[in-house]
C-alpha positions in Angstrom: 206.5 -55.0 54.0 204.8 -52.6 52.6 205.0 -52.7 48.5 207.3 -50.3 46.3 205.9 -47.6 45.0 205.5 -47.8 41.6 207.6 -45.2 39.4 205.3 -42.4 37.6 206.2 -42.2 34.1 206.1 -40.1 31.3 206.5 -40.8 27.5 207.5 -38.4 25.3 207.4 -39.7 21.6 206.3 -38.5 18.1 204.7 -41.1 16.3 201.0 -42.0 17.7 201.1 -45.2 17.1 204.4 -45.9 19.2 203.6 -43.4 21.6 199.9 -45.6 22.2 202.1 -48.7 22.0 204.1 -47.9 25.0 201.5 -46.2 27.0 199.2 -49.6 26.3 202.2 -51.6 27.7 202.6 -49.0 30.9 199.0 -48.6 31.7 198.7 -52.7 31.4 201.9 -53.4 34.3 200.7 -53.2 37.9 204.6 -52.2 38.4 204.5 -48.9 36.7 202.1 -45.8 36.6 201.8 -43.9 33.8 201.5 -40.0 34.3 201.2 -38.0 30.6 202.5 -38.9 27.3 203.0 -36.5 24.8 204.3 -36.5 20.9 205.7 -32.6 21.5 209.1 -32.0 23.2 208.3 -28.6 24.3 204.6 -30.0 26.1 207.0 -32.7 28.0 209.3 -30.2 29.0 205.7 -28.9 30.9 205.0 -31.9 31.9 208.0 -32.7 33.4 208.2 -30.1 35.2 204.9 -29.7 36.6 204.4 -33.8 37.0 207.6 -34.4 38.2 207.7 -37.7 36.9 210.2 -40.5 38.2 210.9 -41.8 34.8 210.8 -39.9 31.5 210.7 -42.4 28.5 212.0 -40.3 25.7 212.4 -40.7 21.8 216.1 -39.4 20.7 214.4 -37.7 17.3 212.4 -35.2 19.9 213.7 -31.6 20.2 216.7 -30.4 17.7 217.1 -34.5 16.6 220.4 -35.2 18.4 218.8 -35.8 21.8 218.0 -32.3 22.6 215.2 -33.4 24.5 217.3 -35.4 26.8 219.4 -32.8 27.3 216.4 -30.4 27.8 214.9 -32.4 30.6 218.0 -33.2 32.5 218.7 -29.5 32.8 215.0 -29.0 33.8 214.2 -31.8 36.2 217.5 -33.1 37.2 215.7 -35.9 39.5 214.0 -37.4 36.4 215.8 -41.1 35.5 215.8 -40.4 31.3 215.1 -43.1 29.2 216.1 -43.2 25.4 214.3 -45.0 23.1 216.5 -45.0 20.0 214.8 -45.8 16.6 218.0 -47.3 14.6 220.8 -48.9 17.1 224.3 -47.7 17.0 227.3 -47.2 19.2 227.3 -43.9 18.4 223.3 -43.1 19.4 223.9 -44.8 22.2 226.5 -43.2 24.0 225.0 -40.0 22.9 221.9 -41.2 24.7 224.3 -41.3 27.6 225.8 -38.6 27.3 222.7 -36.6 27.5 221.8 -37.9 30.7 220.3 -41.1 30.0 220.4 -44.2 32.7 218.5 -46.5 29.7 218.7 -47.3 26.6 216.0 -49.0 24.5 215.3 -49.9 21.0 211.5 -48.5 19.6 211.0 -52.1 18.0 211.8 -53.4 21.6 209.2 -55.8 23.0 206.5 -55.1 26.1 209.7 -57.1 28.4 212.0 -54.9 27.2 210.7 -51.6 27.7 209.4 -53.1 31.0 212.6 -54.0 32.0 214.2 -50.7 31.2 211.8 -48.6 33.0 212.3 -50.4 36.3 215.9 -50.5 35.9 215.8 -46.5 35.6 213.5 -46.8 38.8 216.3 -48.3 40.8 218.6 -45.8 39.6 220.4 -48.5 37.5 221.7 -48.2 33.7 220.3 -50.6 31.0 221.0 -51.2 27.6 217.9 -53.4 25.9 218.7 -57.1 24.9 218.9 -56.1 21.4 220.5 -53.0 21.3 223.5 -55.3 23.8 223.7 -57.5 21.4 223.9 -55.1 18.5 226.8 -53.3 20.2 228.7 -56.4 21.6 228.2 -57.4 17.6 229.8 -54.2 16.2 232.8 -54.7 19.0 233.4 -57.9 18.4 233.7 -57.0 14.6 236.3 -54.4 15.4 240.1 -54.5 13.7 242.6 -56.5 15.8 244.8 -54.1 17.3 248.4 -53.8 15.3 250.2 -56.1 18.0 247.7 -58.9 17.5 248.2 -58.8 13.6 251.3 -60.4 14.3 250.0 -63.3 16.1 249.6 -67.2 14.4 246.2 -68.6 13.7 246.6 -70.6 16.9 247.9 -67.6 19.5 244.3 -66.0 18.4 242.6 -68.9 19.2 244.3 -69.0 22.3 243.1 -65.8 23.3 240.0 -66.1 22.5 239.2 -68.9 24.7 
């Protein structure tokens, strides 16, 4: 059986240390090929058009600062699988990244394993929200106020529903 093709990956992040760390992580993996890294949204678009990556890891702060580069990449290179790198995890930020065309969301502070999992999931056209991001979203959902009907339940009925 032939080995699976390594997804060709482009990184776009404005912070040098983070971009270099992501690039080093991808270079050290035998499962991914890094084809470019840039701090500039315009250059990211040009590289994506020229190099036709399979995956683009993109900071949501690039472009217009509100997921603009994700949208631009989606329009310019529709075949690329986008993974959003978010600085601050909020349900709204994750939802916006997904609406902007991302198939995955990973925290800027994620470890190397979570980053690789996000890239490999995108390479397989699967959606992935990194562990810490997913935990934050689940935590937010669990803290939501109960629906008006649920407020009329007794504490014991709430316990039963939770079970």
